[in-house]
N, CA and C atoms as a LAMMPS dump frame, in Angstrom:
ITEM: TIMESTEP
0
ITEM: NUMBER OF ATOMS
456
ITEM: BOX BOUNDS ff ff ff
-5.0000000000000000e+02 5.0000000000000000e+02
-5.0000000000000000e+02 5.0000000000000000e+02
-5.0000000000000000e+02 5.0000000000000000e+02
ITEM: ATOMS id mol type element x y z
1 1 1 N 0.879 -1.365 -0.093
2 1 2 C -0.041 0.042 0.009
3 1 3 C 0.944 1.438 0.038
4 2 1 N 0.231 2.324 -0.515
5 2 2 C 1.119 3.477 -0.648
6 2 3 C 1.115 4.333 0.601
7 3 1 N 0.507 3.898 1.676
8 3 2 C 0.519 4.593 3.003
9 3 3 C 1.44 4.098 3.896
10 4 1 N 2.292 3.027 3.464
11 4 2 C 3.235 2.602 4.255
12 4 3 C 4.409 3.456 4.563
13 5 1 N 4.976 3.223 5.711
14 5 2 C 6.279 4.174 6.082
15 5 3 C 7.411 4.134 4.942
16 6 1 N 7.616 2.768 4.424
17 6 2 C 8.816 2.495 3.492
18 6 3 C 8.291 3.329 2.185
19 7 1 N 6.968 3.441 1.844
20 7 2 C 6.663 4.219 0.667
21 7 3 C 7.081 5.694 0.784
22 8 1 N 6.892 6.154 2.086
23 8 2 C 7.245 7.584 2.378
24 8 3 C 8.89 7.697 2.074
25 9 1 N 9.504 6.846 2.849
26 9 2 C 11.073 6.812 2.707
27 9 3 C 11.418 6.743 1.198
28 10 1 N 10.735 5.935 0.378
29 10 2 C 11.08 5.864 -1.06
30 10 3 C 10.623 7.132 -1.753
31 11 1 N 9.619 7.7 -1.382
32 11 2 C 9.164 8.984 -1.967
33 11 3 C 10.174 10.179 -1.734
34 12 1 N 10.671 10.211 -0.466
35 12 2 C 11.747 11.048 0.028
36 12 3 C 12.982 10.835 -0.936
37 13 1 N 13.393 9.569 -1.112
38 13 2 C 14.547 9.2 -2.037
39 13 3 C 14.306 9.814 -3.411
40 14 1 N 13.209 9.789 -3.84
41 14 2 C 12.795 10.36 -5.28
42 14 3 C 12.89 11.795 -5.324
43 15 1 N 12.347 12.494 -4.299
44 15 2 C 12.4 13.702 -4.221
45 15 3 C 13.937 14.398 -4.074
46 16 1 N 14.653 13.741 -3.241
47 16 2 C 16.048 14.061 -3.075
48 16 3 C 16.845 13.879 -4.193
49 17 1 N 16.513 12.774 -5.169
50 17 2 C 17.288 12.701 -6.246
51 17 3 C 17.03 13.577 -7.306
52 18 1 N 15.765 14.157 -7.286
53 18 2 C 15.354 15.072 -8.207
54 18 3 C 16.214 16.422 -7.827
55 19 1 N 16.327 16.692 -6.622
56 19 2 C 17.018 17.841 -6.097
57 19 3 C 18.498 17.886 -6.59
58 20 1 N 19.017 16.655 -6.813
59 20 2 C 20.377 16.65 -7.285
60 20 3 C 20.649 17.314 -8.577
61 21 1 N 19.511 17.416 -9.36
62 21 2 C 19.556 18.146 -10.665
63 21 3 C 19.555 19.69 -10.608
64 22 1 N 19.367 20.158 -9.347
65 22 2 C 19.103 21.681 -9.264
66 22 3 C 20.469 22.484 -9.234
67 23 1 N 21.56 22.039 -8.86
68 23 2 C 22.626 22.909 -8.874
69 23 3 C 23.906 22.241 -8.691
70 24 1 N 25.019 22.811 -8.343
71 24 2 C 26.299 22.201 -8.176
72 24 3 C 26.482 21.207 -6.928
73 25 1 N 27.262 20.209 -7.153
74 25 2 C 27.633 19.196 -6.065
75 25 3 C 28.755 19.633 -5.374
76 26 1 N 29.816 20.225 -6.047
77 26 2 C 31.058 20.649 -5.376
78 26 3 C 31.556 21.722 -6.295
79 27 1 N 32.383 22.509 -5.732
80 27 2 C 33.233 23.635 -6.295
81 27 3 C 34.788 23.474 -6.13
82 28 1 N 35.625 23.654 -6.949
83 28 2 C 37.012 23.587 -7.026
84 28 3 C 37.466 24.962 -7.206
85 29 1 N 38.368 25.48 -6.471
86 29 2 C 38.968 26.753 -6.747
87 29 3 C 40.429 26.547 -7.184
88 30 1 N 40.842 27.189 -8.163
89 30 2 C 42.265 27.107 -8.786
90 30 3 C 42.711 28.568 -8.922
91 31 1 N 43.267 28.998 -8.058
92 31 2 C 43.827 30.502 -8.045
93 31 3 C 42.651 31.416 -8.168
94 32 1 N 42.41 32.217 -9.058
95 32 2 C 41.31 33.153 -9.193
96 32 3 C 39.969 32.412 -9.871
97 33 1 N 40.22 31.303 -10.367
98 33 2 C 39.151 30.593 -11.122
99 33 3 C 38.319 29.632 -10.046
100 34 1 N 37.222 29.487 -10.247
101 34 2 C 36.264 28.639 -9.522
102 34 3 C 35.522 27.65 -10.492
103 35 1 N 35.497 26.427 -10.242
104 35 2 C 34.856 25.51 -11.167
105 35 3 C 33.765 24.878 -10.355
106 36 1 N 32.652 24.517 -11.023
107 36 2 C 31.443 23.863 -10.285
108 36 3 C 31.235 22.517 -10.932
109 37 1 N 31.051 21.532 -10.274
110 37 2 C 30.717 20.292 -10.657
111 37 3 C 29.168 20.047 -10.586
112 38 1 N 28.499 20.009 -11.708
113 38 2 C 27.165 19.873 -11.705
114 38 3 C 26.796 18.453 -12.398
115 39 1 N 25.554 17.985 -12.606
116 39 2 C 25.301 16.867 -13.185
117 39 3 C 25.42 16.998 -14.729
118 40 1 N 25.35 18.225 -15.209
119 40 2 C 25.479 18.507 -16.649
120 40 3 C 26.878 18.846 -17.08
121 41 1 N 27.802 18.862 -16.177
122 41 2 C 29.048 19.109 -16.65
123 41 3 C 29.866 19.956 -15.545
124 42 1 N 31.042 20.342 -15.961
125 42 2 C 31.936 21.332 -15.017
126 42 3 C 31.657 22.648 -15.727
127 43 1 N 31.448 23.716 -14.991
128 43 2 C 31.471 25.009 -15.411
129 43 3 C 32.187 25.966 -14.647
130 44 1 N 32.613 26.968 -15.267
131 44 2 C 33.313 28.008 -14.485
132 44 3 C 32.531 29.043 -13.87
133 45 1 N 33.103 30.119 -13.226
134 45 2 C 32.336 31.207 -12.574
135 45 3 C 31.404 31.868 -13.611
136 46 1 N 31.598 31.959 -14.855
137 46 2 C 30.819 32.832 -15.741
138 46 3 C 29.785 31.95 -16.205
139 47 1 N 29.868 30.594 -16.096
140 47 2 C 28.778 29.78 -16.614
141 47 3 C 29.108 28.925 -17.785
142 48 1 N 30.32 29.174 -18.34
143 48 2 C 30.829 28.43 -19.594
144 48 3 C 31.094 27.093 -19.149
145 49 1 N 30.645 26.075 -19.943
146 49 2 C 30.874 24.685 -19.825
147 49 3 C 32.328 24.229 -20.185
148 50 1 N 32.997 23.501 -19.496
149 50 2 C 34.343 23.026 -19.665
150 50 3 C 34.155 21.727 -20.423
151 51 1 N 35.375 21.355 -21.037
152 51 2 C 35.445 20.035 -21.687
153 51 3 C 35.556 18.923 -20.973
154 52 1 N 34.752 18.706 -19.9
155 52 2 C 34.587 17.536 -19.043
156 52 3 C 33.236 16.914 -19.277
157 53 1 N 33.273 15.711 -19.72
158 53 2 C 32.108 15.009 -19.89
159 53 3 C 31.503 14.344 -18.541
160 54 1 N 30.48 14.645 -18.079
161 54 2 C 30.043 14.085 -16.862
162 54 3 C 28.667 13.182 -17.075
163 55 1 N 28.571 12.634 -18.297
164 55 2 C 27.377 11.929 -18.571
165 55 3 C 27.323 10.679 -17.741
166 56 1 N 28.242 10.013 -17.25
167 56 2 C 27.992 8.835 -16.253
168 56 3 C 27.272 9.363 -14.954
169 57 1 N 27.716 10.544 -14.57
170 57 2 C 27.035 11.131 -13.453
171 57 3 C 25.483 11.377 -13.575
172 58 1 N 25.279 11.946 -14.86
173 58 2 C 23.921 12.232 -15.276
174 58 3 C 23.035 11.06 -15.253
175 59 1 N 23.75 9.906 -15.854
176 59 2 C 23.007 8.642 -16.109
177 59 3 C 22.741 8.042 -14.683
178 60 1 N 23.68 8.064 -13.804
179 60 2 C 23.391 7.488 -12.391
180 60 3 C 22.36 8.28 -11.711
181 61 1 N 22.342 9.538 -11.852
182 61 2 C 21.391 10.44 -10.988
183 61 3 C 19.836 10.028 -11.752
184 62 1 N 19.905 9.849 -13.08
185 62 2 C 18.589 9.713 -13.776
186 62 3 C 18.123 8.261 -13.446
187 63 1 N 18.951 7.272 -13.478
188 63 2 C 18.588 5.989 -12.947
189 63 3 C 18.184 5.775 -11.663
190 64 1 N 18.829 6.454 -10.799
191 64 2 C 18.447 6.494 -9.248
192 64 3 C 17.014 7.144 -9.228
193 65 1 N 16.714 8.247 -9.955
194 65 2 C 15.506 8.796 -9.935
195 65 3 C 14.412 7.917 -10.338
196 66 1 N 14.615 7.321 -11.476
197 66 2 C 13.601 6.517 -12.154
198 66 3 C 13.324 5.313 -11.285
199 67 1 N 14.449 4.561 -10.861
200 67 2 C 14.252 3.355 -10.072
201 67 3 C 13.582 3.672 -8.737
202 68 1 N 13.719 4.788 -8.016
203 68 2 C 13.149 5.064 -6.68
204 68 3 C 11.75 5.393 -7.073
205 69 1 N 11.453 5.947 -8.161
206 69 2 C 9.956 6.142 -8.446
207 69 3 C 9.279 4.784 -8.715
208 70 1 N 9.874 3.967 -9.565
209 70 2 C 9.305 2.711 -9.851
210 70 3 C 9.248 1.735 -8.631
211 71 1 N 10.235 1.99 -7.744
212 71 2 C 10.208 0.886 -6.5
213 71 3 C 8.945 1.333 -5.63
214 72 1 N 8.536 2.603 -5.599
215 72 2 C 7.347 2.92 -4.809
216 72 3 C 6.111 2.249 -5.213
217 73 1 N 6.071 2.114 -6.536
218 73 2 C 4.715 1.393 -7.012
219 73 3 C 4.901 -0.006 -7.221
220 74 1 N 5.954 -0.627 -6.816
221 74 2 C 5.898 -2.153 -6.786
222 74 3 C 5.698 -2.722 -5.522
223 75 1 N 4.906 -2.112 -4.59
224 75 2 C 4.605 -2.62 -3.244
225 75 3 C 3.866 -3.961 -3.242
226 76 1 N 3.174 -4.335 -4.305
227 76 2 C 2.404 -5.689 -4.455
228 76 3 C 3.371 -6.83 -4.252
229 77 1 N 4.56 -6.454 -4.925
230 77 2 C 5.589 -7.65 -4.989
231 77 3 C 6.809 -7.251 -4.107
232 78 1 N 6.635 -7.557 -2.666
233 78 2 C 7.715 -7.007 -1.758
234 78 3 C 8.962 -7.697 -2.1
235 79 1 N 9.28 -8.96 -2.465
236 79 2 C 10.491 -9.338 -2.9
237 79 3 C 11.233 -8.673 -3.918
238 80 1 N 10.479 -8.226 -4.983
239 80 2 C 10.979 -7.38 -6.03
240 80 3 C 11.319 -6.025 -5.534
241 81 1 N 10.594 -5.408 -4.581
242 81 2 C 10.853 -4.241 -4.091
243 81 3 C 11.971 -4.132 -3.203
244 82 1 N 12.25 -5.316 -2.512
245 82 2 C 13.476 -5.386 -1.729
246 82 3 C 14.655 -5.468 -2.43
247 83 1 N 14.577 -6.297 -3.613
248 83 2 C 15.819 -6.304 -4.467
249 83 3 C 16.028 -5.04 -5.229
250 84 1 N 15.001 -4.236 -5.595
251 84 2 C 15.185 -2.937 -6.172
252 84 3 C 15.785 -1.862 -5.199
253 85 1 N 15.338 -2.013 -3.845
254 85 2 C 15.829 -1.12 -2.958
255 85 3 C 17.301 -1.479 -2.56
256 86 1 N 17.658 -2.763 -2.502
257 86 2 C 19.006 -3.096 -2.401
258 86 3 C 19.873 -2.549 -3.48
259 87 1 N 19.496 -2.775 -4.752
260 87 2 C 20.208 -2.265 -5.77
261 87 3 C 20.34 -0.683 -5.777
262 88 1 N 19.28 0.027 -5.414
263 88 2 C 19.418 1.479 -5.251
264 88 3 C 20.489 1.752 -4.116
265 89 1 N 20.444 0.958 -3.14
266 89 2 C 21.568 1.278 -2.045
267 89 3 C 22.957 1.227 -2.708
268 90 1 N 23.325 0.093 -3.368
269 90 2 C 24.718 0.025 -4.028
270 90 3 C 24.697 0.985 -5.091
271 91 1 N 23.753 1.418 -5.837
272 91 2 C 23.867 2.436 -6.791
273 91 3 C 24.116 3.767 -6.291
274 92 1 N 23.688 4.115 -5.04
275 92 2 C 23.946 5.318 -4.362
276 92 3 C 25.443 5.325 -3.829
277 93 1 N 25.991 4.254 -3.454
278 93 2 C 27.263 4.098 -3.174
279 93 3 C 28.2 4.494 -4.353
280 94 1 N 27.771 3.92 -5.47
281 94 2 C 28.464 4.283 -6.623
282 94 3 C 28.419 5.72 -7.15
283 95 1 N 27.234 6.434 -6.924
284 95 2 C 27.085 7.727 -6.995
285 95 3 C 27.978 8.57 -6.187
286 96 1 N 28.192 8.171 -4.978
287 96 2 C 29.061 8.9 -4.216
288 96 3 C 30.598 8.771 -4.745
289 97 1 N 30.889 7.594 -5.221
290 97 2 C 32.342 7.278 -5.711
291 97 3 C 32.502 7.98 -6.924
292 98 1 N 31.455 8.217 -7.807
293 98 2 C 31.644 8.929 -9.092
294 98 3 C 31.817 10.454 -8.777
295 99 1 N 31.028 10.986 -7.818
296 99 2 C 31.32 12.353 -7.49
297 99 3 C 32.637 12.528 -7.019
298 100 1 N 33.132 11.698 -6.108
299 100 2 C 34.466 11.802 -5.683
300 100 3 C 35.544 11.735 -6.749
301 101 1 N 35.408 10.827 -7.805
302 101 2 C 36.184 10.752 -8.9
303 101 3 C 36.046 12.038 -9.637
304 102 1 N 34.914 12.683 -9.909
305 102 2 C 35.008 13.927 -10.663
306 102 3 C 35.629 14.899 -9.897
307 103 1 N 35.447 15.066 -8.719
308 103 2 C 36.139 16.171 -8.085
309 103 3 C 37.659 15.978 -8.043
310 104 1 N 38.11 14.725 -7.886
311 104 2 C 39.546 14.458 -7.892
312 104 3 C 40.059 14.729 -9.409
313 105 1 N 39.296 14.441 -10.468
314 105 2 C 39.706 14.721 -11.835
315 105 3 C 39.741 16.319 -12.081
316 106 1 N 38.801 17.066 -11.638
317 106 2 C 38.79 18.481 -11.77
318 106 3 C 40.085 19.096 -10.99
319 107 1 N 40.34 18.599 -9.83
320 107 2 C 41.329 19.148 -8.983
321 107 3 C 42.738 18.853 -9.638
322 108 1 N 42.869 17.683 -10.206
323 108 2 C 43.971 17.314 -10.814
324 108 3 C 44.293 18.076 -12.267
325 109 1 N 43.312 18.028 -13.085
326 109 2 C 43.434 18.652 -14.474
327 109 3 C 43.392 20.224 -14.505
328 110 1 N 42.813 20.783 -13.592
329 110 2 C 42.677 22.128 -13.455
330 110 3 C 43.349 22.909 -12.472
331 111 1 N 44.445 22.045 -11.956
332 111 2 C 45.445 22.756 -10.884
333 111 3 C 44.494 23.149 -9.641
334 112 1 N 43.627 22.429 -9.317
335 112 2 C 42.79 23.022 -8.121
336 112 3 C 43.485 23.1 -6.901
337 113 1 N 43.363 24.072 -6.027
338 113 2 C 44.07 24.196 -4.914
339 113 3 C 43.176 23.607 -3.737
340 114 1 N 41.943 24.074 -3.836
341 114 2 C 41.012 23.603 -2.757
342 114 3 C 39.632 23.239 -3.357
343 115 1 N 38.895 22.277 -2.723
344 115 2 C 37.445 21.876 -3.11
345 115 3 C 36.662 22.129 -1.962
346 116 1 N 35.367 22.439 -2.275
347 116 2 C 34.379 22.61 -1.301
348 116 3 C 33.143 21.947 -1.721
349 117 1 N 32.626 20.997 -0.967
350 117 2 C 31.495 20.382 -1.206
351 117 3 C 30.197 21.326 -0.945
352 118 1 N 29.266 21.383 -1.88
353 118 2 C 28.041 22.203 -1.726
354 118 3 C 27.131 21.285 -0.811
355 119 1 N 26.003 21.924 -0.409
356 119 2 C 25.17 21.232 0.515
357 119 3 C 24.56 19.865 -0.202
358 120 1 N 24.38 19.945 -1.429
359 120 2 C 23.833 18.758 -2.093
360 120 3 C 24.616 17.599 -2.072
361 121 1 N 25.818 17.551 -1.675
362 121 2 C 26.655 16.452 -1.587
363 121 3 C 26.173 15.609 -0.357
364 122 1 N 25.486 16.15 0.565
365 122 2 C 24.942 15.164 1.581
366 122 3 C 23.622 14.461 1.213
367 123 1 N 23.252 14.77 -0.011
368 123 2 C 21.935 14.083 -0.335
369 123 3 C 22.157 12.503 -0.598
370 124 1 N 23.22 12.203 -1.279
371 124 2 C 23.457 10.653 -1.626
372 124 3 C 23.55 9.886 -0.213
373 125 1 N 24.358 10.294 0.844
374 125 2 C 24.283 9.545 2.114
375 125 3 C 22.964 9.611 2.728
376 126 1 N 22.244 10.686 2.761
377 126 2 C 20.872 10.79 3.25
378 126 3 C 19.926 9.775 2.535
379 127 1 N 19.995 9.68 1.232
380 127 2 C 19.271 8.709 0.395
381 127 3 C 19.549 7.366 0.879
382 128 1 N 20.903 7.161 1.093
383 128 2 C 21.293 5.673 1.599
384 128 3 C 20.582 5.367 2.848
385 129 1 N 20.615 6.308 3.764
386 129 2 C 19.775 6.062 5.112
387 129 3 C 18.386 5.732 4.955
388 130 1 N 17.773 6.526 4.132
389 130 2 C 16.325 6.328 3.867
390 130 3 C 16.153 4.975 3.107
391 131 1 N 17.013 4.493 2.179
392 131 2 C 16.833 3.295 1.614
393 131 3 C 17.048 2.165 2.524
394 132 1 N 17.949 2.298 3.496
395 132 2 C 18.161 1.285 4.446
396 132 3 C 16.791 1.142 5.314
397 133 1 N 16.309 2.198 5.624
398 133 2 C 15.071 2.243 6.429
399 133 3 C 13.877 1.687 5.696
400 134 1 N 13.762 1.879 4.353
401 134 2 C 12.803 1.315 3.562
402 134 3 C 12.947 -0.076 3.448
403 135 1 N 14.089 -0.503 3.165
404 135 2 C 14.432 -1.926 3.085
405 135 3 C 14.017 -2.704 4.404
406 136 1 N 14.423 -2.091 5.51
407 136 2 C 14.019 -2.872 6.926
408 136 3 C 12.468 -2.936 6.906
409 137 1 N 11.733 -1.841 6.489
410 137 2 C 10.225 -1.855 6.556
411 137 3 C 9.821 -2.92 5.636
412 138 1 N 10.307 -2.947 4.458
413 138 2 C 9.722 -3.915 3.508
414 138 3 C 10.019 -5.362 4.04
415 139 1 N 11.028 -5.626 4.504
416 139 2 C 11.55 -6.889 4.949
417 139 3 C 10.725 -7.212 6.05
418 140 1 N 10.358 -6.297 7.057
419 140 2 C 9.361 -6.552 8.095
420 140 3 C 7.878 -6.951 7.629
421 141 1 N 7.511 -6.278 6.711
422 141 2 C 6.135 -6.613 6.06
423 141 3 C 6.231 -7.986 5.582
424 142 1 N 7.233 -8.285 4.73
425 142 2 C 7.395 -9.681 4.203
426 142 3 C 7.37 -10.663 5.199
427 143 1 N 8.162 -10.534 6.292
428 143 2 C 8.241 -11.561 7.398
429 143 3 C 6.75 -11.662 8.152
430 144 1 N 5.97 -10.493 8.178
431 144 2 C 4.722 -10.56 8.81
432 144 3 C 3.814 -11.315 7.846
433 145 1 N 3.86 -11.131 6.608
434 145 2 C 2.972 -11.834 5.792
435 145 3 C 3.448 -13.444 5.705
436 146 1 N 4.549 -13.635 5.77
437 146 2 C 4.962 -15.16 5.801
438 146 3 C 4.567 -15.76 7.25
439 147 1 N 4.577 -15.068 8.222
440 147 2 C 4.169 -15.496 9.486
441 147 3 C 2.63 -15.779 9.381
442 148 1 N 1.797 -14.908 8.915
443 148 2 C 0.561 -15.04 8.789
444 148 3 C 0.124 -16.198 7.915
445 149 1 N 0.865 -16.53 6.843
446 149 2 C 0.604 -17.464 5.923
447 149 3 C 0.959 -18.838 6.657
448 150 1 N 1.829 -18.832 7.531
449 150 2 C 2.26 -20.116 8.164
450 150 3 C 1.149 -20.458 9.159
451 151 1 N 0.537 -19.422 9.749
452 151 2 C -0.488 -19.778 10.914
453 151 3 C -1.777 -20.494 10.195
454 152 1 N -2.07 -19.964 8.888
455 152 2 C -3.283 -20.658 8.168
456 152 3 C -3.143 -21.98 8.078
């Protein structure tokens, strides 16, 4: 059912993954220049896009958004919902790793002196915590249904 707590957690994951599209994840300063890492690429202070392809980051955020939305509506098949939630957990770990890779790439290639994570960088770990809570709720429901079936 859609009024379950885990559906709320999955909906929050969906909303947070949409928020990842709204702005920069990190910024790197190199002397007087500042570069911003966004899902659509790396831009400088004036908004010009640099020749850094971040399509894997865009694909990962898009797949995470789509899967979190689809997971909400697979509540009738709890084992599949648990697998999708588990996959989303590992996918979010990959998202964190990809962001760290791109920050290191920009730091190295543009002679960055310092990097600053924007507030959106905390979204993937928060999404991971929400996914863990959703997984536990789905598993609890599945165990409850199995126990009820065993009694009959």
